[in-house]
Gaussian input, Z-matrix of N, CA and C with variables (Angstrom, degrees):
# hf/3-21g

backbone

0 1
 N
 C     1     B1
 C     2     B2     1     A1
 N     3     B3     2     A2     1     D1
 C     4     B4     3     A3     2     D2
 C     5     B5     4     A4     3     D3
 N     6     B6     5     A5     4     D4
 C     7     B7     6     A6     5     D5
 C     8     B8     7     A7     6     D6
 N     9     B9     8     A8     7     D7
 C    10    B10     9     A9     8     D8
 C    11    B11    10    A10     9     D9
 N    12    B12    11    A11    10    D10
 C    13    B13    12    A12    11    D11
 C    14    B14    13    A13    12    D12
 N    15    B15    14    A14    13    D13
 C    16    B16    15    A15    14    D14
 C    17    B17    16    A16    15    D15
 N    18    B18    17    A17    16    D16
 C    19    B19    18    A18    17    D17
 C    20    B20    19    A19    18    D18
 N    21    B21    20    A20    19    D19
 C    22    B22    21    A21    20    D20
 C    23    B23    22    A22    21    D21
 N    24    B24    23    A23    22    D22
 C    25    B25    24    A24    23    D23
 C    26    B26    25    A25    24    D24
 N    27    B27    26    A26    25    D25
 C    28    B28    27    A27    26    D26
 C    29    B29    28    A28    27    D27
 N    30    B30    29    A29    28    D28
 C    31    B31    30    A30    29    D29
 C    32    B32    31    A31    30    D30
 N    33    B33    32    A32    31    D31
 C    34    B34    33    A33    32    D32
 C    35    B35    34    A34    33    D33
 N    36    B36    35    A35    34    D34
 C    37    B37    36    A36    35    D35
 C    38    B38    37    A37    36    D36
 N    39    B39    38    A38    37    D37
 C    40    B40    39    A39    38    D38
 C    41    B41    40    A40    39    D39
 N    42    B42    41    A41    40    D40
 C    43    B43    42    A42    41    D41
 C    44    B44    43    A43    42    D42
 N    45    B45    44    A44    43    D43
 C    46    B46    45    A45    44    D44
 C    47    B47    46    A46    45    D45
 N    48    B48    47    A47    46    D46
 C    49    B49    48    A48    47    D47
 C    50    B50    49    A49    48    D48
 N    51    B51    50    A50    49    D49
 C    52    B52    51    A51    50    D50
 C    53    B53    52    A52    51    D51
 N    54    B54    53    A53    52    D52
 C    55    B55    54    A54    53    D53
 C    56    B56    55    A55    54    D54
 N    57    B57    56    A56    55    D55
 C    58    B58    57    A57    56    D56
 C    59    B59    58    A58    57    D57
 N    60    B60    59    A59    58    D58
 C    61    B61    60    A60    59    D59
 C    62    B62    61    A61    60    D60
 N    63    B63    62    A62    61    D61
 C    64    B64    63    A63    62    D62
 C    65    B65    64    A64    63    D63
 N    66    B66    65    A65    64    D64
 C    67    B67    66    A66    65    D65
 C    68    B68    67    A67    66    D66
 N    69    B69    68    A68    67    D67
 C    70    B70    69    A69    68    D68
 C    71    B71    70    A70    69    D69
 N    72    B72    71    A71    70    D70
 C    73    B73    72    A72    71    D71
 C    74    B74    73    A73    72    D72
 N    75    B75    74    A74    73    D73
 C    76    B76    75    A75    74    D74
 C    77    B77    76    A76    75    D75
 N    78    B78    77    A77    76    D76
 C    79    B79    78    A78    77    D77
 C    80    B80    79    A79    78    D78
 N    81    B81    80    A80    79    D79
 C    82    B82    81    A81    80    D80
 C    83    B83    82    A82    81    D81
 N    84    B84    83    A83    82    D82
 C    85    B85    84    A84    83    D83
 C    86    B86    85    A85    84    D84
 N    87    B87    86    A86    85    D85
 C    88    B88    87    A87    86    D86
 C    89    B89    88    A88    87    D87
 N    90    B90    89    A89    88    D88
 C    91    B91    90    A90    89    D89
 C    92    B92    91    A91    90    D90
 N    93    B93    92    A92    91    D91
 C    94    B94    93    A93    92    D92
 C    95    B95    94    A94    93    D93
 N    96    B96    95    A95    94    D94
 C    97    B97    96    A96    95    D95
 C    98    B98    97    A97    96    D96
 N    99    B99    98    A98    97    D97
 C   100   B100    99    A99    98    D98
 C   101   B101   100   A100    99    D99
 N   102   B102   101   A101   100   D100
 C   103   B103   102   A102   101   D101
 C   104   B104   103   A103   102   D102
 N   105   B105   104   A104   103   D103
 C   106   B106   105   A105   104   D104
 C   107   B107   106   A106   105   D105
 N   108   B108   107   A107   106   D106
 C   109   B109   108   A108   107   D107
 C   110   B110   109   A109   108   D108
 N   111   B111   110   A110   109   D109
 C   112   B112   111   A111   110   D110
 C   113   B113   112   A112   111   D111
 N   114   B114   113   A113   112   D112
 C   115   B115   114   A114   113   D113
 C   116   B116   115   A115   114   D114
 N   117   B117   116   A116   115   D115
 C   118   B118   117   A117   116   D116
 C   119   B119   118   A118   117   D117
 N   120   B120   119   A119   118   D118
 C   121   B121   120   A120   119   D119
 C   122   B122   121   A121   120   D120
 N   123   B123   122   A122   121   D121
 C   124   B124   123   A123   122   D122
 C   125   B125   124   A124   123   D123
 N   126   B126   125   A125   124   D124
 C   127   B127   126   A126   125   D125
 C   128   B128   127   A127   126   D126
 N   129   B129   128   A128   127   D127
 C   130   B130   129   A129   128   D128
 C   131   B131   130   A130   129   D129
 N   132   B132   131   A131   130   D130
 C   133   B133   132   A132   131   D131
 C   134   B134   133   A133   132   D132
 N   135   B135   134   A134   133   D133
 C   136   B136   135   A135   134   D134
 C   137   B137   136   A136   135   D135
 N   138   B138   137   A137   136   D136
 C   139   B139   138   A138   137   D137
 C   140   B140   139   A139   138   D138
 N   141   B141   140   A140   139   D139
 C   142   B142   141   A141   140   D140
 C   143   B143   142   A142   141   D141
 N   144   B144   143   A143   142   D142
 C   145   B145   144   A144   143   D143
 C   146   B146   145   A145   144   D144
 N   147   B147   146   A146   145   D145
 C   148   B148   147   A147   146   D146
 C   149   B149   148   A148   147   D147
 N   150   B150   149   A149   148   D148
 C   151   B151   150   A150   149   D149
 C   152   B152   151   A151   150   D150
 N   153   B153   152   A152   151   D151
 C   154   B154   153   A153   152   D152
 C   155   B155   154   A154   153   D153
 N   156   B156   155   A155   154   D154
 C   157   B157   156   A156   155   D155
 C   158   B158   157   A157   156   D156
 N   159   B159   158   A158   157   D157
 C   160   B160   159   A159   158   D158
 C   161   B161   160   A160   159   D159
 N   162   B162   161   A161   160   D160
 C   163   B163   162   A162   161   D161
 C   164   B164   163   A163   162   D162
 N   165   B165   164   A164   163   D163
 C   166   B166   165   A165   164   D164
 C   167   B167   166   A166   165   D165
 N   168   B168   167   A167   166   D166
 C   169   B169   168   A168   167   D167
 C   170   B170   169   A169   168   D168
 N   171   B171   170   A170   169   D169
 C   172   B172   171   A171   170   D170
 C   173   B173   172   A172   171   D171
 N   174   B174   173   A173   172   D172
 C   175   B175   174   A174   173   D173
 C   176   B176   175   A175   174   D174
 N   177   B177   176   A176   175   D175
 C   178   B178   177   A177   176   D176
 C   179   B179   178   A178   177   D177
 N   180   B180   179   A179   178   D178
 C   181   B181   180   A180   179   D179
 C   182   B182   181   A181   180   D180
 N   183   B183   182   A182   181   D181
 C   184   B184   183   A183   182   D182
 C   185   B185   184   A184   183   D183
 N   186   B186   185   A185   184   D184
 C   187   B187   186   A186   185   D185
 C   188   B188   187   A187   186   D186
 N   189   B189   188   A188   187   D187
 C   190   B190   189   A189   188   D188
 C   191   B191   190   A190   189   D189
 N   192   B192   191   A191   190   D190
 C   193   B193   192   A192   191   D191
 C   194   B194   193   A193   192   D192
 N   195   B195   194   A194   193   D193
 C   196   B196   195   A195   194   D194
 C   197   B197   196   A196   195   D195
 N   198   B198   197   A197   196   D196
 C   199   B199   198   A198   197   D197
 C   200   B200   199   A199   198   D198
 N   201   B201   200   A200   199   D199
 C   202   B202   201   A201   200   D200
 C   203   B203   202   A202   201   D201
 N   204   B204   203   A203   202   D202
 C   205   B205   204   A204   203   D203
 C   206   B206   205   A205   204   D204
 N   207   B207   206   A206   205   D205
 C   208   B208   207   A207   206   D206
 C   209   B209   208   A208   207   D207
 N   210   B210   209   A209   208   D208
 C   211   B211   210   A210   209   D209
 C   212   B212   211   A211   210   D210
 N   213   B213   212   A212   211   D211
 C   214   B214   213   A213   212   D212
 C   215   B215   214   A214   213   D213
 N   216   B216   215   A215   214   D214
 C   217   B217   216   A216   215   D215
 C   218   B218   217   A217   216   D216
 N   219   B219   218   A218   217   D217
 C   220   B220   219   A219   218   D218
 C   221   B221   220   A220   219   D219
 N   222   B222   221   A221   220   D220
 C   223   B223   222   A222   221   D221
 C   224   B224   223   A223   222   D222
 N   225   B225   224   A224   223   D223
 C   226   B226   225   A225   224   D224
 C   227   B227   226   A226   225   D225
 N   228   B228   227   A227   226   D226
 C   229   B229   228   A228   227   D227
 C   230   B230   229   A229   228   D228
 N   231   B231   230   A230   229   D229
 C   232   B232   231   A231   230   D230
 C   233   B233   232   A232   231   D231
 N   234   B234   233   A233   232   D232
 C   235   B235   234   A234   233   D233
 C   236   B236   235   A235   234   D234
 N   237   B237   236   A236   235   D235
 C   238   B238   237   A237   236   D236
 C   239   B239   238   A238   237   D237
 N   240   B240   239   A239   238   D238
 C   241   B241   240   A240   239   D239
 C   242   B242   241   A241   240   D240
 N   243   B243   242   A242   241   D241
 C   244   B244   243   A243   242   D242
 C   245   B245   244   A244   243   D243
 N   246   B246   245   A245   244   D244
 C   247   B247   246   A246   245   D245
 C   248   B248   247   A247   246   D246
 N   249   B249   248   A248   247   D247
 C   250   B250   249   A249   248   D248
 C   251   B251   250   A250   249   D249
 N   252   B252   251   A251   250   D250
 C   253   B253   252   A252   251   D251
 C   254   B254   253   A253   252   D252
 N   255   B255   254   A254   253   D253
 C   256   B256   255   A255   254   D254
 C   257   B257   256   A256   255   D255
 N   258   B258   257   A257   256   D256
 C   259   B259   258   A258   257   D257
 C   260   B260   259   A259   258   D258
 N   261   B261   260   A260   259   D259
 C   262   B262   261   A261   260   D260
 C   263   B263   262   A262   261   D261
 N   264   B264   263   A263   262   D262
 C   265   B265   264   A264   263   D263
 C   266   B266   265   A265   264   D264
 N   267   B267   266   A266   265   D265
 C   268   B268   267   A267   266   D266
 C   269   B269   268   A268   267   D267
 N   270   B270   269   A269   268   D268
 C   271   B271   270   A270   269   D269
 C   272   B272   271   A271   270   D270
 N   273   B273   272   A272   271   D271
 C   274   B274   273   A273   272   D272
 C   275   B275   274   A274   273   D273
 N   276   B276   275   A275   274   D274
 C   277   B277   276   A276   275   D275
 C   278   B278   277   A277   276   D276
 N   279   B279   278   A278   277   D277
 C   280   B280   279   A279   278   D278
 C   281   B281   280   A280   279   D279
 N   282   B282   281   A281   280   D280
 C   283   B283   282   A282   281   D281
 C   284   B284   283   A283   282   D282
 N   285   B285   284   A284   283   D283
 C   286   B286   285   A285   284   D284
 C   287   B287   286   A286   285   D285
 N   288   B288   287   A287   286   D286
 C   289   B289   288   A288   287   D287
 C   290   B290   289   A289   288   D288
 N   291   B291   290   A290   289   D289
 C   292   B292   291   A291   290   D290
 C   293   B293   292   A292   291   D291
 N   294   B294   293   A293   292   D292
 C   295   B295   294   A294   293   D293
 C   296   B296   295   A295   294   D294
 N   297   B297   296   A296   295   D295
 C   298   B298   297   A297   296   D296
 C   299   B299   298   A298   297   D297
 N   300   B300   299   A299   298   D298
 C   301   B301   300   A300   299   D299
 C   302   B302   301   A301   300   D300
 N   303   B303   302   A302   301   D301
 C   304   B304   303   A303   302   D302
 C   305   B305   304   A304   303   D303

   B1=1.4190
   B2=1.5153
   B3=1.3578
   B4=1.3927
   B5=1.4762
   B6=1.3932
   B7=1.4870
   B8=1.5072
   B9=1.4258
   B10=1.4846
   B11=1.4710
   B12=1.3139
   B13=1.4340
   B14=1.4711
   B15=1.3807
   B16=1.3690
   B17=1.5563
   B18=1.3433
   B19=1.3789
   B20=1.6476
   B21=1.3058
   B22=1.4104
   B23=1.5100
   B24=1.3614
   B25=1.5006
   B26=1.5137
   B27=1.3202
   B28=1.4657
   B29=1.5847
   B30=1.3604
   B31=1.4101
   B32=1.5567
   B33=1.3157
   B34=1.4500
   B35=1.5308
   B36=1.3161
   B37=1.3950
   B38=1.5562
   B39=1.2826
   B40=1.4924
   B41=1.4882
   B42=1.3820
   B43=1.4466
   B44=1.5851
   B45=1.3427
   B46=1.4374
   B47=1.5229
   B48=1.3338
   B49=1.4562
   B50=1.4631
   B51=1.3317
   B52=1.4420
   B53=1.5297
   B54=1.3381
   B55=1.3875
   B56=1.6490
   B57=1.3573
   B58=1.4639
   B59=1.5469
   B60=1.3629
   B61=1.3866
   B62=1.4662
   B63=1.4307
   B64=1.4408
   B65=1.5121
   B66=1.3293
   B67=1.5353
   B68=1.5795
   B69=1.3635
   B70=1.4049
   B71=1.5405
   B72=1.3228
   B73=1.4846
   B74=1.5303
   B75=1.3984
   B76=1.4228
   B77=1.5427
   B78=1.2848
   B79=1.4940
   B80=1.5704
   B81=1.3549
   B82=1.4556
   B83=1.5286
   B84=1.3285
   B85=1.4551
   B86=1.5401
   B87=1.3776
   B88=1.4615
   B89=1.4044
   B90=1.2765
   B91=1.4387
   B92=1.5412
   B93=1.3271
   B94=1.3935
   B95=1.4539
   B96=1.3778
   B97=1.4931
   B98=1.5051
   B99=1.2866
   B100=1.4890
   B101=1.5555
   B102=1.3198
   B103=1.4863
   B104=1.4720
   B105=1.3855
   B106=1.4357
   B107=1.4404
   B108=1.2763
   B109=1.4477
   B110=1.5572
   B111=1.3942
   B112=1.4332
   B113=1.5588
   B114=1.4183
   B115=1.5299
   B116=1.5411
   B117=1.2966
   B118=1.4873
   B119=1.5790
   B120=1.2789
   B121=1.4706
   B122=1.5152
   B123=1.3140
   B124=1.3346
   B125=1.4977
   B126=1.3581
   B127=1.3755
   B128=1.5064
   B129=1.2914
   B130=1.4161
   B131=1.6176
   B132=1.3979
   B133=1.5456
   B134=1.5260
   B135=1.2950
   B136=1.4056
   B137=1.4829
   B138=1.3477
   B139=1.5413
   B140=1.5028
   B141=1.3937
   B142=1.4856
   B143=1.5434
   B144=1.2682
   B145=1.4652
   B146=1.5287
   B147=1.3008
   B148=1.4200
   B149=1.4685
   B150=1.2501
   B151=1.4596
   B152=1.5675
   B153=1.3212
   B154=1.4375
   B155=1.4638
   B156=1.3768
   B157=1.4687
   B158=1.5202
   B159=1.3372
   B160=1.4830
   B161=1.5156
   B162=1.3396
   B163=1.4547
   B164=1.5015
   B165=1.3212
   B166=1.4413
   B167=1.5092
   B168=1.2878
   B169=1.4722
   B170=1.5281
   B171=1.3595
   B172=1.5440
   B173=1.4656
   B174=1.3955
   B175=1.4855
   B176=1.5417
   B177=1.2665
   B178=1.4179
   B179=1.5326
   B180=1.3893
   B181=1.4772
   B182=1.5105
   B183=1.2798
   B184=1.5246
   B185=1.5481
   B186=1.3360
   B187=1.4231
   B188=1.4555
   B189=1.3611
   B190=1.4544
   B191=1.6265
   B192=1.2529
   B193=1.4252
   B194=1.6279
   B195=1.2156
   B196=1.5271
   B197=1.4417
   B198=1.3280
   B199=1.5213
   B200=1.5498
   B201=1.2746
   B202=1.4177
   B203=1.5937
   B204=1.3979
   B205=1.4561
   B206=1.5480
   B207=1.2979
   B208=1.4964
   B209=1.4920
   B210=1.3637
   B211=1.4356
   B212=1.5477
   B213=1.3031
   B214=1.4597
   B215=1.6221
   B216=1.4064
   B217=1.4494
   B218=1.6066
   B219=1.3216
   B220=1.4635
   B221=1.5526
   B222=1.3474
   B223=1.3454
   B224=1.5610
   B225=1.3253
   B226=1.4939
   B227=1.4712
   B228=1.3510
   B229=1.3487
   B230=1.4691
   B231=1.3979
   B232=1.5503
   B233=1.4911
   B234=1.2320
   B235=1.5032
   B236=1.5205
   B237=1.4010
   B238=1.4151
   B239=1.5432
   B240=1.2638
   B241=1.4356
   B242=1.6031
   B243=1.3109
   B244=1.5331
   B245=1.5432
   B246=1.2494
   B247=1.4721
   B248=1.4516
   B249=1.3201
   B250=1.3433
   B251=1.6059
   B252=1.3321
   B253=1.3882
   B254=1.4611
   B255=1.3756
   B256=1.4618
   B257=1.4942
   B258=1.3301
   B259=1.5122
   B260=1.4934
   B261=1.5291
   B262=1.5121
   B263=1.4252
   B264=1.4084
   B265=1.5675
   B266=1.5566
   B267=1.3136
   B268=1.4549
   B269=1.5485
   B270=1.3552
   B271=1.5444
   B272=1.4565
   B273=1.3209
   B274=1.4170
   B275=1.6359
   B276=1.2328
   B277=1.4383
   B278=1.5560
   B279=1.2940
   B280=1.4756
   B281=1.5285
   B282=1.3122
   B283=1.5081
   B284=1.5924
   B285=1.3775
   B286=1.4657
   B287=1.4978
   B288=1.3231
   B289=1.4919
   B290=1.5427
   B291=1.3372
   B292=1.4441
   B293=1.5657
   B294=1.2549
   B295=1.4887
   B296=1.5241
   B297=1.2750
   B298=1.4687
   B299=1.5709
   B300=1.2995
   B301=1.4709
   B302=1.5644
   B303=1.2962
   B304=1.4696
   B305=1.4267
   A1=111.63
   A2=116.13
   A3=121.85
   A4=113.77
   A5=116.83
   A6=122.29
   A7=103.71
   A8=111.91
   A9=117.14
   A10=107.39
   A11=117.09
   A12=126.87
   A13=107.58
   A14=115.87
   A15=118.53
   A16=112.34
   A17=120.59
   A18=121.90
   A19=101.36
   A20=114.05
   A21=120.99
   A22=110.06
   A23=116.52
   A24=119.46
   A25=108.32
   A26=116.43
   A27=120.60
   A28=109.32
   A29=114.37
   A30=124.05
   A31=108.15
   A32=114.02
   A33=120.64
   A34=107.64
   A35=120.68
   A36=124.50
   A37=116.22
   A38=112.04
   A39=120.10
   A40=118.82
   A41=115.85
   A42=119.56
   A43=110.91
   A44=111.68
   A45=124.25
   A46=106.15
   A47=113.91
   A48=123.41
   A49=111.86
   A50=114.12
   A51=120.94
   A52=113.04
   A53=117.22
   A54=121.46
   A55=109.87
   A56=115.67
   A57=116.93
   A58=110.83
   A59=118.12
   A60=119.26
   A61=111.70
   A62=116.71
   A63=120.35
   A64=115.83
   A65=113.52
   A66=115.56
   A67=109.56
   A68=115.16
   A69=119.80
   A70=116.60
   A71=114.78
   A72=121.62
   A73=110.99
   A74=115.74
   A75=117.11
   A76=112.09
   A77=119.36
   A78=118.93
   A79=108.48
   A80=116.10
   A81=117.88
   A82=110.15
   A83=116.10
   A84=119.08
   A85=112.24
   A86=113.34
   A87=119.68
   A88=117.81
   A89=117.09
   A90=127.63
   A91=110.08
   A92=118.26
   A93=119.83
   A94=116.01
   A95=118.54
   A96=119.05
   A97=114.64
   A98=119.24
   A99=120.13
   A100=111.58
   A101=116.75
   A102=120.86
   A103=116.19
   A104=118.42
   A105=115.06
   A106=118.93
   A107=116.12
   A108=126.46
   A109=117.31
   A110=111.07
   A111=120.43
   A112=107.21
   A113=111.53
   A114=115.83
   A115=113.76
   A116=117.81
   A117=120.76
   A118=110.86
   A119=114.93
   A120=116.58
   A121=105.68
   A122=116.54
   A123=129.18
   A124=112.49
   A125=124.03
   A126=122.78
   A127=108.39
   A128=117.66
   A129=124.48
   A130=108.37
   A131=115.18
   A132=117.90
   A133=109.45
   A134=117.58
   A135=120.60
   A136=115.94
   A137=113.53
   A138=115.73
   A139=108.99
   A140=120.19
   A141=118.33
   A142=107.28
   A143=115.90
   A144=125.58
   A145=111.72
   A146=117.80
   A147=127.66
   A148=111.36
   A149=119.73
   A150=117.04
   A151=112.69
   A152=112.17
   A153=121.68
   A154=112.21
   A155=121.16
   A156=126.01
   A157=107.10
   A158=114.65
   A159=119.94
   A160=110.39
   A161=117.67
   A162=121.58
   A163=110.93
   A164=118.38
   A165=124.65
   A166=110.38
   A167=117.04
   A168=120.39
   A169=113.71
   A170=121.68
   A171=119.51
   A172=105.92
   A173=116.80
   A174=118.82
   A175=107.33
   A176=120.44
   A177=132.91
   A178=105.44
   A179=113.85
   A180=118.86
   A181=110.93
   A182=116.99
   A183=118.65
   A184=105.18
   A185=113.43
   A186=125.61
   A187=109.06
   A188=117.82
   A189=123.10
   A190=105.70
   A191=115.52
   A192=124.20
   A193=108.24
   A194=117.29
   A195=116.94
   A196=111.04
   A197=120.65
   A198=123.07
   A199=110.63
   A200=118.20
   A201=122.71
   A202=106.39
   A203=117.95
   A204=117.95
   A205=107.05
   A206=120.42
   A207=123.17
   A208=111.61
   A209=115.91
   A210=122.20
   A211=108.35
   A212=117.06
   A213=119.32
   A214=109.94
   A215=113.53
   A216=120.40
   A217=106.49
   A218=117.42
   A219=119.96
   A220=109.62
   A221=118.23
   A222=122.38
   A223=114.82
   A224=113.97
   A225=119.48
   A226=108.45
   A227=123.06
   A228=123.92
   A229=120.09
   A230=112.15
   A231=119.72
   A232=112.02
   A233=124.78
   A234=125.32
   A235=112.78
   A236=118.40
   A237=117.49
   A238=114.07
   A239=120.09
   A240=125.54
   A241=109.71
   A242=115.31
   A243=123.80
   A244=104.82
   A245=123.46
   A246=124.89
   A247=112.14
   A248=121.32
   A249=130.44
   A250=117.92
   A251=114.54
   A252=120.19
   A253=114.66
   A254=119.31
   A255=124.82
   A256=115.35
   A257=114.17
   A258=121.34
   A259=114.83
   A260=112.45
   A261=118.58
   A262=110.38
   A263=118.77
   A264=119.56
   A265=108.74
   A266=112.66
   A267=122.07
   A268=109.60
   A269=115.21
   A270=120.21
   A271=108.84
   A272=115.57
   A273=122.89
   A274=98.53
   A275=117.76
   A276=123.99
   A277=111.06
   A278=112.68
   A279=121.11
   A280=110.38
   A281=114.95
   A282=116.12
   A283=104.61
   A284=111.23
   A285=120.36
   A286=108.09
   A287=112.36
   A288=119.79
   A289=106.82
   A290=118.74
   A291=117.95
   A292=111.25
   A293=110.70
   A294=121.48
   A295=109.75
   A296=120.60
   A297=121.99
   A298=107.17
   A299=116.75
   A300=116.02
   A301=116.32
   A302=116.02
   A303=121.93
   A304=115.40
   D1=136.74
   D2=178.20
   D3=-61.03
   D4=147.72
   D5=-175.96
   D6=-132.51
   D7=142.46
   D8=177.75
   D9=-115.59
   D10=151.61
   D11=171.49
   D12=-124.72
   D13=116.06
   D14=178.24
   D15=-109.34
   D16=133.65
   D17=-176.39
   D18=-114.77
   D19=121.66
   D20=-171.02
   D21=-116.30
   D22=128.89
   D23=179.70
   D24=-115.89
   D25=97.94
   D26=-176.92
   D27=-78.01
   D28=145.24
   D29=-179.97
   D30=-84.12
   D31=136.36
   D32=176.10
   D33=-139.38
   D34=168.32
   D35=-179.05
   D36=-55.86
   D37=-26.91
   D38=179.69
   D39=-109.74
   D40=0.11
   D41=-177.23
   D42=-75.80
   D43=147.65
   D44=173.61
   D45=-123.59
   D46=147.41
   D47=171.40
   D48=-153.87
   D49=128.05
   D50=177.81
   D51=-100.00
   D52=94.14
   D53=-168.27
   D54=-66.13
   D55=-37.01
   D56=178.22
   D57=-60.70
   D58=-46.83
   D59=-178.29
   D60=-63.82
   D61=-40.81
   D62=176.71
   D63=-58.70
   D64=-39.20
   D65=-178.83
   D66=-78.47
   D67=-41.65
   D68=-171.35
   D69=-79.75
   D70=-34.22
   D71=-174.86
   D72=-113.41
   D73=-60.60
   D74=-169.04
   D75=-62.85
   D76=-35.62
   D77=-175.41
   D78=-78.50
   D79=-20.31
   D80=172.94
   D81=-71.59
   D82=-33.45
   D83=177.18
   D84=-66.04
   D85=-43.17
   D86=166.95
   D87=-45.75
   D88=-51.14
   D89=-179.64
   D90=-66.26
   D91=-41.92
   D92=-179.46
   D93=-73.69
   D94=-35.16
   D95=-178.19
   D96=-99.23
   D97=-22.62
   D98=-175.99
   D99=-125.06
   D100=-11.04
   D101=-171.13
   D102=-54.82
   D103=-33.58
   D104=178.95
   D105=-62.28
   D106=-17.66
   D107=-177.66
   D108=-97.94
   D109=-12.98
   D110=-174.84
   D111=-94.98
   D112=130.94
   D113=170.57
   D114=-85.71
   D115=-28.66
   D116=-174.48
   D117=-157.31
   D118=140.48
   D119=172.89
   D120=-129.50
   D121=142.39
   D122=174.18
   D123=-133.27
   D124=123.17
   D125=178.92
   D126=-121.19
   D127=126.46
   D128=-171.83
   D129=-115.61
   D130=115.43
   D131=175.16
   D132=-84.88
   D133=127.32
   D134=176.36
   D135=-66.46
   D136=124.64
   D137=177.73
   D138=-125.61
   D139=-11.94
   D140=175.57
   D141=-166.60
   D142=157.52
   D143=178.10
   D144=-107.21
   D145=5.92
   D146=-177.37
   D147=143.62
   D148=-178.97
   D149=178.15
   D150=-59.30
   D151=126.93
   D152=177.82
   D153=58.85
   D154=27.28
   D155=178.55
   D156=-120.50
   D157=136.60
   D158=171.75
   D159=-62.44
   D160=154.32
   D161=175.12
   D162=-64.49
   D163=147.67
   D164=172.21
   D165=-92.97
   D166=-11.79
   D167=-175.94
   D168=-128.48
   D169=136.57
   D170=172.05
   D171=-65.53
   D172=-47.80
   D173=-175.24
   D174=-161.11
   D175=163.97
   D176=169.97
   D177=-133.01
   D178=124.68
   D179=169.34
   D180=-107.60
   D181=128.74
   D182=-178.83
   D183=-121.83
   D184=125.02
   D185=174.97
   D186=-113.73
   D187=132.52
   D188=-179.15
   D189=-113.20
   D190=132.62
   D191=-178.55
   D192=-115.97
   D193=152.02
   D194=177.76
   D195=-66.20
   D196=-31.15
   D197=-178.71
   D198=-160.49
   D199=179.95
   D200=-175.52
   D201=-72.24
   D202=-30.23
   D203=-177.52
   D204=-68.58
   D205=-37.57
   D206=177.54
   D207=-61.58
   D208=-43.26
   D209=-179.39
   D210=-65.62
   D211=-42.15
   D212=-174.81
   D213=-67.63
   D214=-37.22
   D215=177.02
   D216=-62.59
   D217=-48.06
   D218=-178.26
   D219=-58.92
   D220=-44.11
   D221=-177.64
   D222=-62.58
   D223=-28.51
   D224=173.86
   D225=-66.54
   D226=-29.79
   D227=179.05
   D228=-92.92
   D229=8.28
   D230=-169.15
   D231=-88.46
   D232=5.87
   D233=-177.57
   D234=-53.44
   D235=-56.68
   D236=177.82
   D237=-61.74
   D238=-32.24
   D239=178.00
   D240=-62.82
   D241=-51.20
   D242=-179.31
   D243=-65.91
   D244=-37.84
   D245=179.64
   D246=-61.41
   D247=-32.38
   D248=-174.51
   D249=-77.16
   D250=-21.23
   D251=-173.80
   D252=-52.93
   D253=-37.98
   D254=178.50
   D255=-63.54
   D256=-10.99
   D257=-176.17
   D258=-83.11
   D259=-17.14
   D260=-174.28
   D261=-127.89
   D262=-14.62
   D263=-178.50
   D264=-150.05
   D265=157.17
   D266=173.26
   D267=-101.64
   D268=14.43
   D269=-174.29
   D270=-101.05
   D271=157.94
   D272=171.60
   D273=-103.80
   D274=108.06
   D275=-175.84
   D276=-62.51
   D277=145.92
   D278=170.70
   D279=-86.11
   D280=151.18
   D281=-174.82
   D282=-135.00
   D283=142.02
   D284=171.74
   D285=-132.53
   D286=119.79
   D287=174.64
   D288=-103.77
   D289=128.88
   D290=179.87
   D291=-147.87
   D292=167.68
   D293=172.61
   D294=-79.40
   D295=133.10
   D296=178.80
   D297=-78.66
   D298=112.20
   D299=179.87
   D300=-100.03
   D301=-8.62
   D302=171.48
   D303=-161.76

């Protein structure tokens, strides 16, 4: 069964997030170190939380893996990716791991 890993960056009064660095550098690290195990990547930049509402999240990155074993293998290679987080945000990202049901 396919498994997804979502990395969620919530907005707070004190949070910072460099979208250009994230897109141009961080996601290239993801591809370089974890990419061989990832089937699909989707990055969403927060622009709104609803009509006339500010976004609640800077970004959400969704990675889909063929199965748990593929995700586990990718995570074993994620050291440089994790070490890079401080270069684009002061947040501790939230994570959701789940089974892909549709």
